N, C-alpha and C positions, 0 to 999 in steps of 0.2 A: 628384541624383535626385529632388528634391522636385517635386511637381506642385501644381496649385492645389487649394484646398479644394473648389471646385465639381467639379473632375474626380474627386476622391475620392468625393464624394457620389454621383456617377453610378455609379462602379465598385463601391462597397461592397456594394450589395444582392445582386449576383451572388455575390460571394465568400462572404458570410456564410451564404448558403444552402448552399454546398458544403462548409462546414467540418465538418459532422456526418457525413461519409461513413464514419466510423471502423468499427472492428471487422472489417475485411477487409484483405487484403494491399494494399500500395500500388498494385499493378497492377490492382486491382479484381477479380481472379480469385477464384473460389470456393476457400476455404482447404482445404488437405489436412488430413486428420485426424492428430492426434498420438497415437500409441499406439492408433489405431483409435477413440479417444474412446468414445462411447456404445456402439459396436458391439462393443467388447472386453468379455469377461466374465471373472470371476475363476475361476481354477482352483486352489483351495486357499485358504489364509488370505490375507486382504487386505481392502482397502476402497477408498473413493473420497475424493478431495479436490476441493473445489468449483471450483478453477481452478488454473492453471499454478503459481503461486508456492507455494501450499500443497502441491501435488503434488511439486514439486521438493524442498522442505524435508522433506516426509515420507519421500520416497525416501531421502534422505541419512540419516535417522534409522533407518528401518526396515531398511535393508541387505537382506540375503538372507532375512529372516524373513517379510516380507509383500510381496505385490504391491499396488501402489497405482495406481489409474486416475484420470486426469484426463479427464473427459468433454468438455471444451471443446476444439474442434478448433484446430489450429495456425492462426494468422492471426486468431484472435478473442481477445478478452479476457473476463474473467469477469463483470464487472458488466453487467447488462442482458441477459445471455445466457439463453435459455430452452431447457430440455432437451426431449427427446421424452417421450411419456407413460410409457414403460417404465423410465425411469431411476430414478424413485422406488422402484419395485419392486426394481430391482437394488441400490440403496443399502440398502434394508430387509433384503436377504438377505446383506449383507456383514458384516464384523466391526467396521468402524470407518468413521466419516464425519467428515472434517475440513472445517470451513467457517468463515465469519465471520458472526456474529449481527448482520447489518445489512440493512436493506431494499434496499440495492444488490444483494444476492444473495438476493432474496426466494424464489426456487425452493428454495434451500438451507434457508432458515428453514422453509418449508412442509414440506420433507422431514423435518426434525427434529421438527416438531410432530406429523407423522403417526407417526413412529417412537415418540415418547413417548406419544401417545394410544393407540396400539395395543399398547404394552408390548413392542415388538420388542427383541430382545437385540442391539442395535447400540450400540457406544460412540460417542457424539457428542462432538466436540471443537470448542469455540468458541475459535479461536486468538486472539481479541481479549481473552480473559479476563485481567483484571488491568491493562488499559491504558486510561487516560483518553483519550477521543477529542476531537479538535478539531471545533468546529462548522464548517459549510461557510463561515461568514464569518470563521473564524479563531479563535474562542473555544474554550476547552477545556471538556470535559464528562465527567461520570462514566459515561456510557453506560448509565444505568439504563433498563430496558425495562418498568418496572412489573411485574417478576417478584415475585410476592407470597409464594410458598411456599418450599419447601426449596431452598437453593442448593447448588451444587457446592462451596461453601466447605468443607462438612463431608466431602465425598466425596474431592475431591482439592484440594491446596493448603491443607491444614489447618495443617500444622505450621509455622509461622513460619520459613521458611528465608531465609538472608541474601542469596541471590543476587537479582538484579534490584533491589537496594536503591538508592534514590536517595541523593544526598548529604544531609548533615545539614540538617534543618529545611526541606526543601522536598519536599512530598508529590508523588509521581508526576508527573514532568515538569512541575510548576508552576514558574514563575519566582519570583525572590526578592523583588524590590523592589515589593511591593504591587501587582503586576499579575498577576492570577491567570489571565488569559486568553491567555497566550502572546503578548501584545501588548507593544510598547513604548508608553510614554506618548505619544510624539510622532507615531506613525502607527498606522494600523489594521491594517497588514500584520503578518505573522508574523515579527517581528524579535526576536532575542535581546538581552539586555543584553550589556555588554562582556564579562562573564565568564560564558560560557554553558555552565555545567555542567548547565543545566536539562534536564530529563527524560533526562539521561544516567544510565546505571547506573554504579555505581562500577567503576573499572577493574579492581579486584581482585574482581569479582563471583565469589563462591564457588559457582560454577556448580552446579547443580541436583541434587546428591544430597542429599536433603532433610535439612537440619539441623532441630534441634528448634525453632528459633526463627524462623520466617519470616513476616513481616508482609505481604510483597508477594504478588503474584498475586491477592490480593483486598483490597479497600479496607475500612477500618474504619468510617468515619463514615457510617452510614445510607445508603450508596449500594450498591444491590443489583446492582452492575454486572456485566454480561456473564454472569450466572449463569443456568443453566437452572432452570426450575421446572416443576411439573406444569402450570402454567397460564401460558403465554406470552402476553403482550400486546405485540406488536412494533410498535405504532403504525403499522400498515400504511396508516393514513390518509396518511402522508407517503410519497408514491410513491417518492421517492429517499432519504428519510430526511433528518434535519437535521444529522447528524453524519458526518464524513468517515472512512470505514473504511480509507483507503489507508496504513495504518501500515507496511506492509511495505517501503515505499521508504526507511525509516530502518533502517539495519543494526543499530542498538542495540535499537530496539523489536522488530525481527525476532527477537532472541534470546529475548524473552519468549514470542513465538509458538512458537518452537522448544521451549521448556520445556513449554508447554501440549500440544504435539503428543506429546512424549516421555511425558508423563503419560498421555495417552490410549492410546498404544501399549502402555505398561506395564499399563494396566488391561485392555486387550483381550487381551493375551498376557503374563501375569505370568511365565511360564517364561523369557522372554527380556528381562525388564525391565532387567537390568544392561547388556545390549548396547545397548538403546535409549538409556539414559542416557549410556553411554560415547560412542555415536555422536553424541548431541545435544551433548555437551561438545566433541567434536572439531569439529563443524560450527559451534558457537558461536564457537570460536576463529577459524575462517575468517571469520565475520561480524565479529568484533572486528577482525581484520586489515583487512577491507574498510572498516570505520568509520575506522580509523586512516589508511588511504590517503586517504579523502575529507577527513578532518580536516587532514592535513598539506598536501594539495594546495590546499585552499581557505582555508588559514589567513591568507594575505596576498593579497587580491584588490583590484584597483583600482576595480572596479564592484561595488556591493552589491545591484543590482536585476537580476533575470532577467526578460526579456520573453518570455512564453510565449503564443503565438498559438493558444490552444486551452483546453480545460477544465483546470483546475489540479488535477492528481492528485499534486502534489509538495510540498504545504505542510509535511508532516512532514520532508521532506528539507531544506527551507528553514529550518524551526525548528531542526533539529539543527545545521546548518552556517552559521547566522548570515547568511542573505541574504534579501532580499525577493523576492516574485514579483509581477509585474504581468501580469495577464491581461485582455484585453478581453472575455473570456467568463466570467471568474469561476471559482468552484470547483464550483458545483452543475452536474450534468449537464443541468439544465433551462435554464441560462443560455445566451444567445446574444449575440454581439457586436452592438452598435448602431453606427451611423455615428459617433456622438459618441465611443463607446469606442475605435473604431479611430483617430480623429483624436487622441485623448488619447495613445494608444500611440505614434503616430508622433512627436508632440511630445516625449514622454518619451525616446524613442530618440535624437532629435537633441539634447535637453538634456543627457543623460548621456553622450553619445558611445558608445552601444552599437553594437557591430559585428556581433553575431550575434543573430538573432531565432529563438527555438526553437519547436518544435512537437512534439506527441505522435506517435510513429511510427504508432500505430494510428488516427490521424485524418488528414484532409487537410492538406496543407501550403499550401493556397491563401491562407489569411489571413496566414501568415508571409511568403509570397512577396510579397503585396500590401504589407505593412508595409515590407519591405526595398525594394521598388520606389519607394515613396512617401517614403522617409526617407533618412538618411545611412548606414544600416546596410549592411553588405557582403554578408552571406550568411545563409541559414537553416541551422539545425543541429537535429538530431533528439534527442529524449529518449525513453526507453521507460519506461512505468509499471511495467515488470517484472511485468506481470499476465498476459501471454500470451507466446506464442512464435511462431516462424515455421518453416516446413519447413527453410529455410536455417540458422537458428540451431540447430535440432535436429540437423541434419547435422553442424554444427560442434561439437556437444556442449555448447552453451551452456545453462547454468542461470541461476538468479537472479543469482548472484554475477558470472558472466561478462557478463550484460547491464549490470549496474551498473558493472563495471570498464571494459568495452570501449566502451560507448555513453555512459552518463550522466556518468561522471567526465571524459572528455575534452571533452564538450560544455560542462559547467559550467566547466571550466578556461578554455575559450575565451570563453564568453559572459560570464563574470565577470572576464575579463582577469587570470587567475591567472598564466598564462604561455602561451607559444605552443603551440598544439596543431594538428596537421594534420588532426584529425578523421578519421583514416584507418580508420574502421570500415566 
């Protein structure tokens, strides 16, 4: 199926222009609203989550005590989405707002800044709190936003609790052997060492009923990470930010997010705090089961490089399960594939004997199809960033866990040649 380099040069300009079609359904139709999105209003106690994943997690923790609204319509994903003018008012009138403190979700950062500057009685929960972020080029970072004043360290996550603890001697998902940047010495991609306990929480993490001694959820050494202050400087000069917020694709880091959400719900509604923590523990057990499924399925793969024809929203997943991602477009949403990048991808596919070229469900598959057509690969396979949903997935009752189990796991098994998968999603 190889063609000449000259033929590829002619074809690639059209394809790369079409790759950024994302954020709508694959058929290009206007997405239907999930839960009526911004048009839905709260009737009683409740709040808003900035996008689907946070909404799904929060629903699982809140149970019957609070209504949670996801304003982002089905068919769209959270980053880059812009709300209508009245959403900020609706958020300011709610009990709780769950978001990610990242410029990828700038509207949510702006909403929090408005809430804090106006002294509105809304509990704001940054689900990233306590997690070191990777840079868009694969290095890790403590996610400080120049927050100069009082941190939520003293408000919640004070008491040194043992859950979310990393193994001995490596701080917050840093690797062991003198490489602090989630990198191997031999390559710049996000590969683990052979024994990749890195950034895993201990398997016996004493889940979230706060013990007296918990060092995690906030970092010690001079990094004011993820915490809110009276004076946020979010580096809005970086249109998309320098640090990758897509931590939710890692089921282990997701457990830290769940703890943060449970803390926020307990703060907003202390009368039901025990239920929130119990629900969080139950959901974290499901996330741990999900992690163990991935760990087992991907423990013995014949290929250790995933070719992703789109923006790389999956580096935390690769970091967790010890594979590399090659993307002709890179990680940053600002990146686009060049002809040289596409040629390199085709050559890599042929060199490694890769059979499946993957793409993000919420983006066009044109580039993946081109790489398959111009290489020895056999077919394209989809991944979901688990950042949005579709009307069909909603009808099937799929949440975050189902997307990871039913789409991402079989795709990775096939693409990394773990075992035969029919990809029958």
